[in-house]
N, C-alpha and C positions, 0 to 999 in steps of 0.2 A: 811139706805143707801139712798143717794140722787144722782141723775145723771143729768148732763147737757151737751149739745153739743154746742160748741162755734161757733159764727159767727161774733165776734167783734175783733178789733185790740188790740194788747197787750199794757198794761199800768201797769207798776210795782208800787207797793206801796211806797210812800215816808215815811219818819219818821213821818211827821204830819198825813198822812193817817192812819198809824198804831195806833197812839195815839187816833185819832178821832174815829176810829172803836172800839177800846177798850172802850172808854168812852161811846159811844152809846150803846154798848152791856153790859155795867156794868162789864167788865172783868178787874180783877186785877191780873197780873201775880203772880203765886204762886210757892214757892219752892217745895211744895208737888208734883206738876206735872212737876217740872223742866222747867218752862216756862221762857225762855229768847228769846224774839222776835227779829229777825234781822230787822234793820230799814234802812239799807244802800243798795241801788239798785246795786251799783258796786260790793258789796260783794256777793250778791246772783248770779249775772251774772258770777262772777269769780268761784263760786262753780260749777255752771252748766258747765262752760267751762272746768274745771279740771275733771269733771265727764266723759267727752268724750262720750257724748250720740249720738246715731244715731236717725234719724227721726222716725224709726220704733221700737225703744226701747219702751217697756211698763214699765214705771217707777213707782215704789212704793215709796211713801214718808211717813215717820213716823213723827208724831207730826207737822203737817203743820201750826198749830196756826192760824194766821190771813191771811195767804196765800202769804207772801212775796216770799218764795222760790218756792212755787207752780206755781206762775205766770211766774217766770223765767224758770222753767222746761218746761212749756207749750210753751215757745218761741222756744224750740228746739225739744222736743218730741211731737208726736201727741196724746199720751195718758198718763195720770197720774192717779194713784189710791192713795189717801191719807188715812192714818189710823190715826184717831184722837180720843183721849179718853175723851176730854171735850165736852159735848153735845151742849153747847152754840156755841163754835167755829165750831163744825162739822155742825151745822144747818146753820150758816152764810156763810160758805165757798163757796157753790155753787153759792150764789148771787154775791160774790166778783169775782169769776172766770167768771161767766156769763157776768158781766159788763166789764171785763178788758182783758180776755185772747184773743189771736189771733184767727182768724177764722179757722175752719177746725180741731180743736182739740176736744178730748173728755175727760171727767173727772168724776171720782167717788170719793165720800168720804164715808168711812166706820167708823161708830162709834164703836170703840172697843179698848181694851188694846192690844197694838202691841205684847206684850209677849205671849198673849193667842190666837191671831187671827189664825184661821185654814184655811181660804179660802178667796180669793179675787174675786170680780166680773170680768167677761170678760176674755180676753186672759191672759195667765200666765205671771207674771212679768219677765223681763229680766235684770232690773237694780234697785238698791236700792240707792236713794240719799236722805239724811235726815240730819237735825239739830237735833241730838238725845238729849233727856233730860239727863243732866249730871248724875242724880242719878240712871238711869236704862240703860245707854248706852250699856254696855257689854251684859247683858241678852237680850236686844232687838235685838242687832246685831246678836248674836248667834242663837236666836230663829228664826229670819227671814231666816238666812242661812240654818238652819236645816229644816224648813218647806217648803221652796220654792226652790227646786232643779233646777228650770229653770233660776235662777239668774245667769247672766254671769259676771257681774261686778258692780261696784258702788263706791260711795264716801260718807263718813259720817263725820259730824262735831261733835267732842266730846271734853271734857276737855283735855287740853294739856297733862297732866300726863297719862290719859287713852290712848290717841293716842300713846304715847311712849310705853305703855305696849302692845298694840295691834300689833305693828310692830316689837317688840324687837326680836333679834335673840338669839339662845342658847348661854349661857355664859355671856350675858350682865346683868347689874345691875337691869334692869326693866323687865327682862324675867320672866314670870310666867304663871299662869293658862290661862289668857286671850290670851297670845301670842300663847300658844300651841293649844288651842281650835280654835282660828281663823285660824291657819295654817292648821288645819284639812280640812277646807273648801276652803281656798283661800290663795293667795300670797298678803300680805298687805304691803303698803309702805306709808311713810309720803308724803303728797302732799302740805303742807304749813301750815301756822298759821293764826289765825284770832284774832285781838285785841279786848279787851272788849268794847271799845266805839261804835262798830257797833251794839250792842245789847241794847234792852230796856226790863227790867231794866239792868243796866250795871253790869255784873258779876265781882267777885273779882279775877277771874283767866283767863288766856288766853285759847283760844280754838285751837284745832289742826284738820287738815283735814287728813283723812286716806282714800286712794284709795285702792281698792282691785280688783283682778281678780280671779274669781272662778276656781277651778280645781278639779280633782277627788281626793278623800281621798286616803291615803296610801293603797296599796294593802295588805290586811290582812283578816284573817278568823275571827278576833274578831269584835264584833259590836262596833259602836260608843260609846254606853253606857259603854261597858267594857273598852274601851280605856280611856274614860273620867274619869272612876272610878280610874284608875291608876294615871292619871294626878292629880286629886284632892288629892289623898293620898300622892303623891310625894311632893306636895307643901304645905301640911298642916303644916309641921314642916320643914321649909327650911334648918335649920342648921344641920339636921340629914342626915346621909348617906341613900341611898336608901334601904339598907338592913334593917335599923331601921324604916324608914318612911313607908315602905310597909309591915311591919310585920302584922299590923291589916288587911290590904287588903288580904294578902296571908294566914293568919292564924297563922303565927309565923315568927320570923326572919329567921329561917333556911329555911322555905318554900319560903320566899321572896328571899333569896340568891339563892336558886335552880332555881327559875323562872328567876332571873336576869342573871345568868350564861347561862341558856338555850337560853336566848335572846341575848347573846353576850355583855352584859352590866356589867361593873365593879360594884360589890355590894358596894364598898366604894365611888362611885360617888354620886353626888347630882342631884336633879331634874333639876336644872337650867342649867345643862350641856348637857341635852338630847334634841333631836329634836322629832317631832311628830312621825316620823317613828320608833324611839327607843321605845317610849311608846306603839306603836302598837305591836311591837315584844314582849314586856313584857306582854301585855294583852293576847296575844296568848299563852304564855308559862305558865301563871298563872291560878288560879281557875276561873271558870266562874263567871261573875258578877251576883249578886242576881237579880232575876227576880220577878216581881209582880205576885201574884197568878192569875190564869185564872178566 
């Protein structure tokens, strides 16, 4: 972990700056790490504007890369903590921030996998703003929401199709596991689109912006793990009725029907018809989720 406190004026990275930095560091963006760097200053400022940050927000950024979005965040928020898995990029980021960010801001970079990070330095984060790697966007978002209950709001950039899934309401074609699990933590909405040419390298798909406002989970005696087990089972075989889809979870189709009726859910319904509150009621009425041995 490296820390720097800023006393310089803000200066965002240009497309040439990004490529020059990458060349000097010997960095070649890889699909393995989902690296597509934003090279357009207007885009990162737009992302920050849509994130609706306050000066006192403590922002956590996942996958800062070479620092394009990081610098734009530090124009608005006084503190940013970046989580970066690439050791070369993590080592360089404090230098970039130190040379370019506005005076009076503080910054930390944590070398870690965002899916596994358990703790962040300094005050607890209140906002998540990130250009999430396409290949791990959903697990990263859900893990951050699960681990950092102090988050109040945020905005993430993901593949357009993933954005549709995160914000989909019950009954829609794209509604599924990511939709329900995101709804457990927050109200999510589409905040715009981002075209491929603003990235380097240029991806073959469009990106979407998803804004979210955190809220309390549904009132239930079931644990999050128990509710999510029902969600996973319900969508494992989308064409099946809940009576059939939840048979393995409940122990039998008959036990699944009993739990569904106790929860006030039609056993012939399908998972895509239910909201997160419905899944919570089913979890309450069914068998306890398996727990790891002590």
